[in-house]
C-alpha positions in Angstrom: 87.9 84.0 119.3 89.6 86.4 121.7 92.3 88.6 120.0 95.7 87.4 120.9 97.3 90.8 120.2 96.5 94.4 121.0 95.9 96.0 117.6 93.5 95.1 114.8 93.2 96.5 111.3 90.6 95.5 108.6 91.7 95.3 105.0 88.9 96.4 102.7 88.6 95.0 99.2 88.9 97.4 96.2 91.3 98.8 93.7 90.3 102.4 94.8 91.5 104.0 91.6 89.7 106.7 89.5 90.7 107.2 85.9 90.7 110.6 84.2 92.2 112.3 81.2 95.2 113.4 83.2 95.9 110.1 85.0 94.8 108.1 87.9 93.7 109.1 91.4 92.0 107.6 94.4 88.3 107.7 94.9 88.1 105.9 98.2 90.3 104.7 101.0 91.0 105.3 104.6 90.1 108.5 106.4 92.9 111.1 106.2 94.6 109.5 103.2 95.4 111.3 100.0 96.6 108.8 97.3 97.6 109.4 93.7 98.6 107.0 91.1 100.3 107.6 87.8 103.1 106.6 85.5 105.7 106.8 88.3 103.8 104.6 90.6 101.3 105.1 93.4 102.1 107.6 96.2 100.2 108.5 99.2 100.1 111.2 101.9 98.6 110.1 105.2 98.3 111.5 108.7 101.2 110.5 110.9 99.5 109.1 114.1 99.4 111.5 117.0 101.3 114.3 115.2 98.8 116.2 113.1 101.4 116.0 110.3 101.4 114.0 107.0 103.9 111.5 105.9 104.7 110.2 102.4 104.7 106.6 101.4 105.2 104.6 98.3 102.3 102.3 98.0 101.4 99.6 95.5 103.9 100.2 92.7 104.2 96.5 91.7 103.8 95.9 88.0 100.9 93.5 88.8 99.0 96.4 90.4 99.7 98.7 87.5 98.5 96.1 85.0 95.2 95.7 86.9 94.9 99.5 87.0 95.6 99.7 83.3 93.0 97.0 82.5 90.4 98.7 84.7 91.1 102.0 82.9 90.7 100.3 79.5 87.5 98.7 80.6 86.3 102.1 81.8 87.2 103.8 78.6 86.1 101.0 76.2 83.2 99.8 78.3 80.6 100.4 75.6 78.0 97.7 75.3 76.5 98.9 72.0 77.5 99.2 68.4 75.7 99.9 65.2 75.6 99.4 61.4 74.9 102.3 59.1 71.2 102.0 59.8 70.7 100.0 63.0 72.0 99.9 66.6 72.5 96.8 68.7 73.4 96.2 72.4 75.9 93.5 73.3 75.3 91.2 76.2 77.1 88.2 77.7 75.1 85.6 79.6 76.3 83.5 82.6 77.6 80.9 80.2 79.6 83.4 78.2 77.4 83.4 75.1 77.3 86.7 73.2 73.8 88.1 72.7 72.9 91.0 70.4 69.7 92.9 71.1 68.3 95.4 68.6 67.1 98.9 69.4 63.6 97.6 70.1 64.8 95.1 72.7 64.4 92.1 70.5 67.1 89.5 69.6 69.0 90.7 66.5 68.3 88.9 63.3 70.9 86.6 61.8 71.6 89.1 59.0 72.1 92.0 61.4 74.5 89.8 63.5 76.5 89.1 60.4 76.6 92.8 59.4 77.7 93.7 63.0 80.5 91.1 63.0 81.6 92.2 59.5 81.8 95.9 60.4 82.7 95.9 64.1 84.6 92.7 64.9 87.3 94.6 66.8 84.8 96.3 69.0 83.0 93.0 69.8 86.3 91.3 70.6 87.1 94.3 73.0 83.8 93.8 74.7 84.3 90.1 75.1 87.8 90.6 76.4 86.6 93.2 78.9 83.9 90.7 80.1 86.5 88.0 80.4 88.9 90.2 82.4 86.0 91.3 84.6 85.3 87.7 85.5 89.0 86.7 85.9 90.5 89.7 87.5 89.2 88.9 91.0 90.6 85.4 90.5 94.0 86.8 89.5 94.4 89.0 92.6 93.3 86.2 94.8 95.7 83.6 93.4 98.6 86.0 92.6 98.2 88.4 95.5 102.0 87.9 96.2 102.8 89.6 92.9 102.2 92.9 94.7 104.8 92.2 97.3 107.1 95.3 97.6 110.9 94.7 97.3 113.0 95.7 100.3 114.4 98.5 98.2 111.0 100.3 98.5 111.5 103.5 100.5 110.1 103.4 104.0 107.5 106.0 105.0 108.9 109.4 105.5 107.6 112.7 106.8 106.2 114.9 104.1 108.1 118.1 104.8 106.0 121.2 104.2 107.6 123.8 101.9 108.1 127.3 103.3 104.9 129.0 102.0 105.9 132.7 102.5 107.0 134.2 99.2 110.5 135.7 99.0 110.6 139.5 99.1 111.4 141.2 95.8 113.9 144.0 95.4 111.7 147.0 94.4 112.6 148.8 91.2 114.6 151.9 92.0 113.1 155.3 91.1 114.6 156.8 88.0 117.2 159.5 88.8 116.2 162.9 87.5 118.1 164.2 84.5 120.4 167.2 85.0 118.7 170.3 83.5 120.1 171.8 80.3 121.3 175.3 81.1 120.1 178.3 79.0 122.8 179.2 76.7 124.3 182.7 76.6 123.2 184.6 73.5 124.4 188.0 72.1 121.5 189.8 73.5 122.4 188.7 77.0 125.5 190.9 76.5 123.5 193.8 75.3 121.0 193.6 78.2 122.3 193.1 81.7 118.9 192.2 83.1 118.5 189.4 80.7 121.9 188.0 81.6 121.1 188.2 85.3 117.8 186.4 84.7 119.5 183.7 82.6 122.2 183.0 85.3 119.6 183.0 88.2 117.3 180.7 86.2 120.1 178.2 85.5 121.2 178.3 89.2 117.6 177.7 90.4 117.1 174.8 88.0 120.4 173.2 89.0 119.6 173.6 92.7 116.2 172.1 92.2 117.7 169.2 90.3 120.3 168.6 93.1 117.5 168.5 95.7 115.4 166.1 93.6 118.5 163.9 92.9 119.4 163.7 96.6 115.7 162.9 97.5 115.5 160.2 94.9 118.8 158.7 95.9 117.7 158.8 99.5 114.4 157.1 98.7 116.2 154.4 96.7 118.7 153.8 99.5 115.8 153.5 102.0 114.0 151.0 99.8 117.2 149.0 99.4 117.8 149.0 103.2 114.2 148.0 103.8 114.4 145.2 101.3 117.7 144.0 102.8 116.1 143.9 106.3 113.0 142.2 105.0 115.0 139.6 103.1 117.2 138.9 106.1 114.1 138.4 108.3 112.5 136.2 105.6 115.7 134.1 105.3 115.8 133.7 109.0 112.1 132.5 109.1 112.8 130.2 106.2 115.8 128.7 107.8 113.9 128.2 111.1 111.0 126.6 109.1 113.4 124.2 107.3 115.2 123.4 110.6 111.8 122.6 112.2 110.8 120.4 109.3 114.1 118.6 109.4 113.8 118.1 113.1 110.2 116.8 112.6 111.5 114.5 109.9 114.2 113.1 112.1 111.7 112.7 115.0 109.4 110.8 112.6 112.2 108.5 111.5 113.3 108.0 115.1 109.7 107.1 116.2 109.4 104.8 113.2 112.4 102.9 114.5 111.7 102.9 118.2 108.2 104.0 119.3 106.1 100.8 119.1 102.8 102.8 119.5 103.8 105.1 116.6 105.0 102.1 114.5 101.6 100.4 115.1 99.7 103.4 113.8 101.9 103.7 110.7 101.4 100.0 110.0 97.7 100.3 110.4 97.6 103.1 107.8 99.8 101.1 105.4 97.8 97.9 105.7 94.4 99.7 105.5 95.0 101.2 102.0 96.3 98.1 100.2 94.7 96.9 97.1 93.0 93.8 98.6 90.6 91.2 97.2 88.6 90.2 100.3 87.9 91.8 103.6 90.6 90.5 106.0 91.1 91.2 109.7 94.7 91.4 111.0 95.7 91.5 114.6 99.3 92.4 115.5 101.6 93.3 118.3 105.1 94.9 118.1 107.7 94.1 120.7 111.0 95.9 120.0 112.4 94.5 116.8 109.8 91.7 116.5 106.2 91.7 115.4 103.6 89.0 115.7 100.5 88.9 113.4 97.3 86.9 113.2 95.5 86.9 109.9 91.8 86.0 109.7 91.7 84.4 106.2 88.5 84.4 104.1 86.8 81.0 103.9 87.6 78.9 100.8 83.9 78.8 99.7 84.1 82.6 99.1 86.4 82.0 96.2 85.3 82.3 92.5 84.2 78.9 91.3 84.3 79.8 87.6 86.8 81.1 85.0 86.3 82.5 81.5 88.3 82.1 78.3 87.7 82.7 74.6 86.4 79.8 72.6 88.3 78.6 69.5 86.4 81.1 67.1 86.8 84.0 69.6 83.1 84.8 69.1 82.0 83.9 72.6 83.4 83.1 76.1 83.6 79.7 77.7 82.7 80.0 81.4 83.5 76.8 83.1 83.3 75.6 86.7 86.5 74.7 88.5 87.0 71.3 90.0 87.1 71.0 93.8 90.8 70.1 93.6 91.5 73.2 91.5 89.7 75.4 94.0 91.6 73.9 96.9 94.9 74.5 95.2 94.0 78.1 94.4 92.9 78.7 98.0 96.2 77.3 99.2 98.1 79.6 96.8 96.1 82.5 98.1 96.7 81.7 101.8 100.5 81.5 101.2 100.3 84.6 99.0 98.6 86.6 101.7 101.3 85.7 104.2 104.0 86.4 101.7 102.7 89.8 100.8 102.2 90.8 104.4 105.7 89.9 105.2 107.0 92.2 102.4 104.7 95.1 103.5 105.7 94.9 107.1 109.5 94.7 106.4 109.3 97.8 104.1 107.0 99.8 106.4 108.9 99.1 109.6 112.6 99.2 108.9 113.6 98.4 112.5 111.7 95.1 112.5 114.1 92.2 112.1 111.7 89.3 112.7 108.1 88.6 111.8 106.0 85.8 113.3 102.8 85.5 111.4 100.0 83.0 111.8 96.9 82.5 109.6 93.5 81.0 110.6 90.1 80.4 109.2 86.7 79.4 110.4 85.5 75.8 110.0 82.5 73.8 111.2 83.4 71.4 114.0 81.6 68.2 113.0 81.5 67.1 116.6 79.7 70.2 117.9 78.2 71.8 114.8 79.7 75.1 115.8 82.0 77.3 113.7 85.5 77.4 115.2 88.7 79.2 114.4 91.5 76.9 113.1 95.1 77.9 112.4 96.3 76.7 109.0 99.9 77.8 109.1 102.5 79.7 111.0 105.9 81.1 109.8 108.7 83.0 111.4 110.9 85.0 109.0 114.1 87.1 109.7 114.9 90.2 107.7 118.3 88.8 106.6 116.6 85.7 105.3 113.9 87.6 103.5 116.5 89.8 101.8 117.7 86.7 99.9 114.5 86.6 97.8 114.4 88.2 94.4 111.4 90.5 95.1 112.0 92.6 92.1 110.2 89.9 90.1 107.8 88.3 92.6 105.9 86.7 89.8 108.7 84.2 89.5 108.2 83.1 93.1 105.8 80.4 94.2 104.7 81.5 97.7 103.9 77.9 98.8 107.5 76.7 98.3 109.0 80.1 99.2 107.6 79.9 102.8 109.0 76.4 103.2 112.6 77.7 103.4 111.7 79.6 106.6 110.6 78.4 110.0 107.2 77.1 108.8 104.6 75.1 110.6 101.9 73.7 108.3 99.9 70.5 107.6 98.8 70.6 104.0 98.2 67.8 101.4 99.4 68.0 97.8 95.9 68.9 96.8 95.6 71.8 99.2 93.8 70.2 102.1 94.8 71.9 105.3 94.8 70.2 108.7 94.6 72.5 111.7 97.8 73.2 113.6 98.4 74.4 117.2 100.1 77.8 117.7 
């Protein structure tokens, strides 16, 4: 299929989060991105297209994203697959059907007695292991079906230039030299009266000491004054350079904001950056084109047969998992939920990323086999046009309350879908 629009970006699957003792940070992502996640949400610094500068963005801060990150962190820290009694060690395994197996240190199945001892002494650890296995199986399903839970509210700050702080340290006023103490004159004694030469020597010594002190005092005062004048000049020059730096940064910030509102090429680069680092479940191609205050997007959806066909839950005794196959109807409904959720989330991301966009026209297509020709062909499944003022009416602070299928129906939606999630191709 020929691209209908000028730009393309590929969304790569992955949570892209590392977990350490001091918090969460990114281990992978797009080139030129620096992303950090923590208790205050996920922030990123990325290169502003064509500027050589960095801009700051608030990325996936949705509670759903944070819950997945927390679960991944818990699995990372509690991911042990072995436990032991006072005398023996066993390894825990979970087969494809969810049955819990215990293998002793020699690689043989644990005896019934050893299993009972392990359960008696380490039930909490075993339940943690089973819960981690269940979440590992189901997490992919959760992000696919509930991808709209990560939709950012319109109150999310738009990208902004990361202003660089003035790096030059402020000059410090040097410590003044200590002024010399006035000399203590030699006191006149009775013998000075008896011997004129001693009195003359006393007087001349006192005068010489006083003159020397006066000279040293003036020299020290002069040095201190010079240091003060030098510091004053240095600080004035430093303040001027700092003010120039801050004015430059402010001008760059204003230029960034202006370009984000008016320069379609710049806006396209920013949107590519923002889309490329999203927490996404399947590789997805998105083509788009910006025209003043409108943007059009084409979304290449993953095929429905790439969806997980199983789900896991605890059994009644919570001593194993029940991994069951989903029905064809359930898979179709979940795929329909995903398709609408993808569109819903992209609408939210675009409106937040590009504050000047007032209308989004977004279409989604997938590949199907043409039974008449046997060739795989692109078929559009839905198209929706949404205005910012209409999008603002949604309660995006709690997107988990929203059903994306019914939410998109209140906009200008074109779609042929049965109640069981069967799509019929539409013309766009």
